[in-house]
KEPALUM-894399 format. One record per residue (C-alpha): residue in one letter; x, y, z. Coordinates in pm, whole numbers, padded with zeros to 5 digits, always signed. Layout:
N
aXYZ
...
END
This chain:
56
x+01311+07197+05479
x+01462+07156+05825
x+01838+07189+05862
x+02029+07076+06166
x+02155+07367+06366
x+02432+07319+06620
x+02503+07571+06891
x+02829+07574+07077
x+02827+07675+07440
x+03199+07658+07510
x+03447+07935+07463
x+03782+07897+07291
x+03974+07904+07616
x+03822+07588+07758
x+04048+07350+07568
x+04370+07546+07537
x+04573+07308+07753
x+04436+07004+07571
x+04521+07164+07237
x+04871+07249+07353
x+04936+06894+07477
x+04791+06738+07162
x+04995+06973+06945
x+05315+06892+07133
x+05252+06517+07102
x+05167+06553+06734
x+05481+06757+06673
x+05691+06492+06847
x+05539+06209+06644
x+05585+06395+06316
x+05944+06483+06413
x+06024+06115+06470
x+05858+06012+06142
x+06051+06282+05953
x+06376+06164+06111
x+06304+05803+06010
x+06229+05907+05651
x+06550+06109+05629
x+06758+05826+05773
x+06606+05581+05523
x+06685+05814+05235
x+07040+05853+05361
x+07077+05476+05384
x+06943+05432+05030
x+07180+05693+04887
x+07480+05549+05070
x+07393+05202+04941
x+07359+05334+04586
x+07690+05514+04617
x+07864+05192+04722
x+07688+04995+04447
x+07785+05242+04175
x+08139+05277+04313
x+08188+04899+04311
x+08150+04901+03931
x+08469+05100+03874
END
């Protein structure tokens, strides 16, 4: 049975800058998404607090 065999000819240092840039962009995107999620949760809890407080 023949299996596919892949050989890599590049070293790890060839794409260090690309990896750094991609990591920085990914970190920035995830930071913004995390901030949006936290702000939405804060808005929900503030709305619930006003809703529950209006019952008194």
